[in-house]
N, C-alpha and C positions, 0 to 999 in steps of 0.2 A: 536545243542550243548547246554547244560545247562548253564544258566547264572552263576552258581556257578564256572564254569571253568575259569571265568574271575574275580573272587572275589579279586584277588590281584592287579588288575589294574583298575577296575571299582568299584564304591561304591555299597555295598550290604547293604540293611537296617538292616540285621541281625548282621552286624558287626559295625554299625555306632552309634555314639553318637552326639547329638547336644549340644554345650555349648554356651549359650547366655549370653554375658557379658555387664552389665551396660547400658542397654537401659533405661535410667532414664532422667528426665527433665533437670537437671543441665548439664548432659553430652551432651544432644541434643543442649542446648543453645550454647555450645562451638564448634559445628560442623559448619564449614564455607566452606569446600571444596566440599560438596555434598548437594543435596536437602534433607532436613530433612524429608519431606513428602514421598519422594521416599524410603528412608531408612526404615521408619516406615512401609510402604506398603510391602517392600521386607522381612523384618524380620518376619512379621506376616504370609506372604505367606509361608516362610520357616518353621516356627513353626507349621503351620497347616499341612504341608507336613510331617514333622516328626511325628506328632500325627497320621496321616493317616497310616503311615508305621510302627507304633509301635516302633519308634526310641526313646530311652530314651533322655529326654531333661533336662539339668541342667541349672537352671537360677541363675545368680549371680547379686548382687548389691554391690555398694561401698558407705559406709557412708550414707545409705538410710535415717536414722532418723535425721542426723545432717547437711547434705550438699546437697546430690544429689537427694533426693526425691524417691518416690516409683517407682517400675518397671512400664514401659509403660503399661497403663491399657488394651489396646487392645491385647497386648502380654500376659499379665497375664490371660486374659479371655480365651485364648487358653488352658492354663494349670491351671485352678482354684485350683486344688489339690496340685500343686507344690509350696512350699514356697521358694522364692529366698534365696540363701545363701549370707548373708551380710558379708562384710569383711572390713578391713582397708588397706590391702596391695594393691598396684597398680597392682602387678603381682598376678593374682588369683591362679596360680600354687603354690605360696608360702603360700597359705591359706590351712591349713590341711583339713578343711571341704570340700572345693572344690576338692582338690586332692583326698581325700578318696571317694568322690561321683563318680568321674570318674573311679577310680580303681575298685570300687564296681560293676560297670557294666560288667567288664570282657572283654570290647571291646577295640579295638586298633585304630579304625579309628574315629578321632574327627573332626567334622565340627564346626568352630567357627564363630559367628557373634557378633560383639561388637563395643563399643565406648570407647575410641578413638582407631583408627587403630594403631597409632604410639606408643602406650603405652600398654593399657589394652588388646589389641589383640596380638601385637607383642611379648610381654614378655612371656606370657604363651605358645604361639605357638612355640617359639624357645626352651623353656625349655622342652615342651612335646616332640618335635621332638628329642631333645637330649636324652631323656629317652626312646626312641624307639617307640613312637606313630607315626602313619601316620596322619599328620595334614593337614586339608584343611580349607581355609578361604573363606567364602561367601562374597566376596569383596563389592558387592552391598547392603549388609545388614550391612555394617560397615561405619564409617565416621571418618574423622580426623579434627583437628583444622584448617588445610588448605589443599588444593588439593595436594600441594607438600608433606606435611607430610603424607597424605594417600598414595600417589603414591610411595614415597620412602620407606615407611613401607612395602608395598607389594613387592617392589623390594628386599629389604633386606631379607624378609622372603623367597621369592622364591629362592634366592641365597643359602639359608640354607636348601632347600628341602621341604619347606611348599608349598602346592599346591593352587594357586588362582583359584576360581570358582565363579559362580554366583548362586543365589538361584534357578532359573529355571533349571539350569544344574544339580544341586543336585537332584531336584525332578524327573527329567526325567531319571536320572541315577538310582534312586531307582525304578522307574517304569519299565524301561528297555524294556518292550515288551507290546504293546497294548492288547495282548491276556490275560494279567494278569487282569482278569475281576473284581477280588475282590477289586482292588484299582482304576480301570479305571474311574468310575464315580466320585470318590473323587478327583482324579487328575484333571479331566475336570472342576469340580466346582472350585477348587483352581485357576486354570489357568484363568477361566472366571473372577474371582473376583480380581486377583492380577497381571496378566501378561500383562496388557495394550492392545496394538494392537493385540497381539496373542489371547488374550481372546476374543476380539471383533470378530476376525476371526472365532473362534470356534462357537460363537453365530450365526454368519452369515451362517456358514456351516450347523448348525443344522436347521436354518430357511429354508434354501434351500431344505434340505432333507424332512422336513415336508411339504413344498409347493408341492414338487414332489409327495409325497404320496397322498395328497389331490387331486392332479390334475389327478391322474390315475382313 
């Protein structure tokens, strides 16, 4: 059965948008509930997956020049041609430039990764859900001021129909089938670089296969 028959229940890259909100120094300074290094790793892995699957990525910042600083450099390197949309509103959905950028894609499934979970992720997620979008939050590419703030934000969003996921789940859902060879190598490279022990396992398996070939 074609993967398209499941497009309403599983993420399809042709329907998806990635919205990355406020991964900036000042916002990272305020994250206490999660490992900043892990969040940085995960958001870059997610961004590289979106690029691999040709999923439009919208980058946003808040008060970049006056308070929060530039977008995380390793994230910007994934999309050097994309200028982050800077704004003053806490809720990015209340910024016309952000809203228009999402609408312009013509897509209705939005994956959000942002700082902080309790405000700059929750507010647009709930508003977009209200306006008919299917909204997913890559929770391990988000962070809050406290663990409780992060957890309660995810709980609140879930109660309103926003779907919590993690970045690897998003990537594997886009891949869907290992026979999709046009993205297979790219997914494997991303997993090796960003998925921790699973990536190490991939390298181990590849080494074992090569050893077997040479032993024959």
